[in-house]
C-alpha positions in Angstrom: 113.5 79.2 103.4 113.4 82.0 105.8 112.2 85.5 104.3 114.3 88.1 105.9 111.9 90.7 106.2 110.9 91.3 109.7 108.3 93.5 111.5 108.5 96.8 113.0 109.1 97.0 116.8 105.8 98.3 118.3 107.8 99.8 121.8 107.0 103.2 122.9 108.2 105.8 120.8 109.7 107.7 123.5 113.0 106.8 123.5 113.0 105.1 119.7 115.2 107.3 117.1 113.9 106.1 113.6 116.4 106.5 110.6 114.7 109.2 107.9 114.5 107.6 104.7 112.3 104.4 103.0 114.1 101.7 101.7 113.4 99.0 99.2 114.4 95.5 99.9 115.6 93.9 96.8 114.9 90.2 97.0 117.6 88.8 94.3 119.4 86.1 96.7 117.9 82.5 95.6 120.1 80.5 98.5 119.0 80.0 101.8 121.9 79.7 104.5 119.4 79.0 107.6 116.4 78.4 108.7 114.5 79.1 112.2 112.2 76.7 114.3 109.3 78.8 114.1 109.7 80.3 110.5 106.7 79.6 108.3 107.2 76.7 106.1 104.8 78.3 103.8 106.5 78.2 100.4 108.5 81.6 100.2 108.8 83.9 97.1 111.1 83.3 94.1 114.2 85.4 94.2 114.3 88.2 90.9 116.9 88.2 88.8 119.3 91.5 88.9 117.4 92.6 85.8 113.9 92.2 87.1 115.0 94.0 90.5 116.1 97.0 88.6 113.0 96.7 86.3 111.0 96.8 89.6 113.0 99.6 91.3 112.2 102.1 88.3 109.1 100.9 88.5 108.8 102.4 92.0 110.4 105.5 91.1 108.2 106.2 88.0 105.5 106.1 90.0 107.0 108.9 92.2 107.9 106.8 95.1 110.8 108.5 97.0 113.3 105.9 97.8 116.5 106.9 99.6 118.2 103.1 99.9 118.2 99.8 98.0 118.6 96.7 100.1 119.5 93.1 99.0 117.7 91.3 101.5 116.0 87.9 100.8 114.0 85.4 99.9 117.6 84.0 100.9 120.8 85.6 102.4 123.2 87.9 100.1 126.1 86.3 101.0 125.3 83.4 99.9 125.6 83.6 96.4 127.6 86.9 95.6 127.1 86.4 92.2 123.1 88.1 92.1 123.9 90.6 95.1 126.8 92.0 93.5 125.0 91.9 89.7 122.1 93.8 91.3 124.2 96.1 93.0 125.9 97.0 90.1 122.5 97.9 87.8 121.1 100.1 90.6 124.5 102.2 91.3 125.2 102.8 87.5 121.6 103.6 87.2 121.3 105.5 90.1 124.8 106.2 91.4 123.8 108.6 94.1 121.4 105.8 96.2 122.3 104.4 99.4 122.8 100.5 99.0 123.1 98.1 101.7 122.5 94.3 102.6 120.4 92.8 105.0 122.1 89.3 106.1 123.4 86.8 108.6 126.9 87.5 108.2 128.1 84.2 107.2 130.8 85.0 104.6 130.8 88.4 105.3 134.4 89.1 106.1 135.4 87.5 102.9 133.4 89.2 100.9 134.0 93.1 102.5 136.4 94.2 99.6 133.7 92.9 96.7 130.8 94.7 98.5 132.3 97.7 99.2 133.3 98.2 96.0 130.1 97.2 94.7 129.2 100.5 97.1 127.7 98.9 100.0 127.3 101.4 102.9 125.3 100.0 105.1 124.9 96.5 106.4 122.5 95.1 108.7 123.3 92.0 110.8 120.6 89.7 111.2 121.7 88.9 115.5 119.7 87.2 117.5 122.5 86.1 120.3 125.6 85.5 120.9 125.8 82.4 123.6 125.7 79.0 121.9 123.2 77.5 123.4 120.9 80.3 123.2 121.2 80.4 119.3 121.0 76.9 118.9 117.7 76.7 120.1 116.4 78.9 117.6 117.8 77.6 114.8 116.4 74.3 112.6 119.5 74.1 110.7 122.5 76.3 109.5 124.7 76.1 106.2 127.8 78.0 106.8 129.1 76.6 103.0 127.7 74.1 100.6 127.6 71.1 102.5 125.3 70.9 105.7 126.9 70.4 108.8 125.5 69.2 112.5 123.9 72.2 114.3 125.9 73.1 117.3 129.2 73.1 115.0 127.5 75.3 112.7 126.1 77.5 115.2 129.9 78.0 116.6 131.1 79.0 113.0 127.9 81.1 113.1 128.5 83.3 116.4 132.5 83.7 115.4 131.8 84.4 111.5 129.1 87.4 112.7 131.7 89.0 114.7 134.4 88.7 112.4 131.7 89.9 109.5 130.8 93.1 112.3 134.5 94.2 112.7 135.6 94.0 108.8 132.5 96.3 108.0 133.3 98.8 110.6 137.1 99.2 109.6 135.9 99.0 106.2 133.4 102.3 106.8 129.9 100.8 106.6 127.6 102.1 108.6 126.5 98.7 110.7 123.2 98.1 112.6 122.3 94.7 114.1 118.6 93.8 114.0 117.3 90.9 116.7 114.1 89.2 116.5 112.8 88.6 120.0 111.5 84.7 120.8 109.7 84.7 124.1 110.9 82.5 126.1 114.3 81.8 124.2 116.3 85.0 123.8 114.4 87.9 125.7 116.9 87.2 129.0 119.8 87.4 126.8 119.2 90.4 125.0 121.0 92.7 127.6 124.0 89.9 127.2 123.7 90.7 123.3 123.4 94.4 123.6 127.0 94.6 125.8 128.6 92.7 123.4 127.8 94.0 120.0 128.6 97.4 122.2 132.3 96.1 123.1 132.6 95.7 118.8 132.0 99.0 117.8 128.4 98.6 117.3 125.9 101.9 118.0 122.3 100.6 116.8 120.4 97.6 117.4 116.7 97.1 115.9 114.7 95.3 118.0 112.0 93.0 116.3 109.3 90.8 118.2 108.5 87.5 116.5 105.6 87.3 114.9 104.1 83.9 114.6 103.2 82.1 111.3 100.6 79.7 111.4 102.0 77.4 109.4 105.4 77.0 111.6 106.2 73.4 112.3 106.7 74.6 116.1 104.5 77.3 117.4 105.4 80.2 119.6 103.4 82.9 121.0 104.4 86.7 120.0 106.0 88.3 122.5 104.0 91.2 124.7 104.2 95.0 124.7 105.2 94.8 128.4 107.7 91.8 127.2 109.2 94.2 124.5 109.6 97.3 126.5 111.6 95.6 129.5 113.8 94.2 126.6 113.8 97.5 124.8 115.1 99.2 128.3 117.9 96.6 129.3 119.0 97.1 125.2 119.2 101.1 125.6 121.9 101.1 128.1 124.3 99.9 125.8 123.1 100.5 122.2 120.3 103.1 120.3 117.2 101.4 119.8 115.8 101.7 116.7 112.9 101.6 114.5 113.3 99.7 111.6 112.8 102.4 108.6 110.2 102.2 106.4 111.0 100.2 103.8 109.2 99.1 100.8 108.7 94.8 99.8 108.4 93.4 96.9 105.5 91.1 98.1 103.3 94.5 98.3 102.6 97.7 98.2 104.7 101.1 98.6 102.1 102.0 101.4 102.1 98.7 103.0 98.3 97.7 101.7 99.4 94.3 101.4 97.7 94.7 97.5 100.1 93.2 94.9 99.7 96.2 92.6 103.8 96.4 92.4 104.6 92.5 93.3 107.1 90.2 92.5 104.7 87.8 90.6 103.7 91.7 88.4 107.7 91.6 87.8 108.0 88.3 86.6 108.1 87.3 82.6 104.4 86.5 81.4 103.7 83.4 78.9 102.9 84.7 75.0 101.2 82.8 72.3 104.6 82.4 70.8 106.2 81.2 74.2 104.2 79.6 76.3 105.9 77.0 77.9 109.0 76.5 81.2 111.6 74.6 80.8 113.4 73.5 84.2 116.8 71.8 84.9 116.6 69.4 87.6 118.5 66.3 88.9 115.6 64.3 90.7 112.2 65.9 88.5 111.3 67.4 92.0 113.4 70.6 92.7 115.4 72.9 90.4 118.9 72.0 92.0 121.0 71.8 88.9 123.5 74.3 87.5 122.5 75.4 84.0 126.1 74.5 82.5 125.9 70.9 84.2 122.0 70.1 82.7 121.8 67.7 79.6 118.4 67.5 79.3 115.4 70.0 80.5 111.8 69.7 81.7 109.5 70.9 79.7 106.0 72.6 81.9 103.2 74.3 79.6 99.5 74.2 79.3 97.7 70.9 77.8 95.0 71.7 75.6 92.8 72.4 78.3 94.7 74.8 79.3 95.9 72.8 82.4 99.8 73.2 83.4 101.6 70.0 83.5 105.3 68.4 82.6 104.6 68.0 79.1 108.1 66.2 78.4 111.6 66.2 78.1 114.3 68.0 75.7 118.1 66.9 75.5 120.0 69.9 75.8 123.7 70.4 73.7 126.7 69.1 75.3 129.2 70.6 77.5 132.1 71.7 75.1 130.6 73.5 72.3 131.5 77.3 73.7 129.1 80.2 72.7 127.6 78.6 70.4 126.2 76.1 72.6 123.6 78.7 74.1 122.5 79.8 70.7 121.6 75.7 70.3 119.7 76.0 73.5 117.7 79.1 73.0 116.7 77.5 69.7 116.3 74.0 71.2 113.8 76.0 74.0 112.3 78.5 71.2 109.1 78.0 72.7 110.3 78.7 76.3 109.7 82.4 77.8 111.3 80.8 81.1 114.3 79.2 82.5 114.5 78.0 85.9 118.0 76.4 86.9 119.7 76.7 90.5 122.4 78.3 89.1 123.9 79.4 85.8 126.6 81.7 84.4 126.4 85.4 83.0 127.1 84.6 79.1 124.0 81.9 79.0 121.8 84.4 80.9 122.7 87.2 78.2 121.9 84.9 75.2 119.1 83.4 76.3 117.6 86.5 77.0 118.7 88.3 74.0 116.5 85.4 72.3 113.3 85.8 74.7 114.2 83.5 77.4 114.3 84.9 80.9 116.7 82.6 82.9 115.4 82.6 86.6 117.3 81.5 89.3 115.6 79.6 92.6 116.0 76.4 94.2 112.4 75.9 95.2 110.3 73.1 94.3 109.6 72.7 90.5 105.5 72.4 90.9 105.7 75.3 93.1 108.0 77.4 90.9 105.7 76.6 88.2 102.9 77.3 89.6 104.1 81.1 90.3 105.0 81.5 86.8 101.5 80.5 85.6 99.5 82.8 88.4 98.3 79.4 89.8 97.3 78.2 86.0 94.1 78.4 84.7 91.1 78.7 86.9 93.6 78.6 89.4 94.3 74.8 88.8 97.1 72.9 87.6 98.0 69.2 86.3 98.9 66.7 88.6 100.1 63.3 87.6 97.3 60.7 88.6 
């Protein structure tokens, strides 16, 4: 899963206009719709549920942090599953009506989502655009999923380029501030930057954030970081057509507000914790490996929790109430899982979330593997260990 947070461009500051303000990125998008070839293969953080994201924002503001805007960004794409995105925007807008709201997205589905996002209060959109040439872009991605099903990469890239153009035009017409963020991959799209900036300017885009690729040690394919000289050269080319912007200072959910990297306000700190009465985690899965089921379709749940020696293991399975029982189904489900503090699902409706939450069970939406997701909830298990099948 590709994390959307990017590093700030290290170009000379003399020709970079840095927007004022601090933005917090709320990672509530559970579903990824793309993967860059050079991205880290390390397991990404889980998505927060909207209520957790709001609580984390409250925590930052209550500490005295000055926050000028909120982006829905990561760990997946906010347009791949609009439900959590719109719910988070609604919660933030209700509590902080003057807060600037934005999204950071690849743009797939953008044109179709404009009306809903505008109604939700979105005024700033950052499009992740790394090229406008099919052959250039195809070399950057491992896969792109425009919808639910994976399509051949060549076809998917064509759809992506078309939808990015449509999204930019639609957001601009709706009155949104649209900015392009481009990551420079040396040897792949650095020579393409001028053509890219010309195309964006022709669409009405005014500014671009330039980001040097930051290599991941655990990536499947290795690529060096672009040199300072290369970034300056690219900046000068882009500056002929667009204002080059330094990425605004932002607060991310996997680091502290001051960027120190220590996790006093981390996703982990915002996650629910096990208790004496509720020590276990319920998971709905079709294959026992990944969290891949909609809660409404699940008829059984895997139960994970600490055994007598404290190691976290699969304790067993439980039969869930059959569909068709109406609202009472979720009350029965809450009783069935009365020893669980969390239920992991790939998707869940608003009704079961509310009912289960009122009964002390938090529904977390993720599409990661079960073992890693459970491990995060227990902080790695007792003494950093977890149970493995023999």
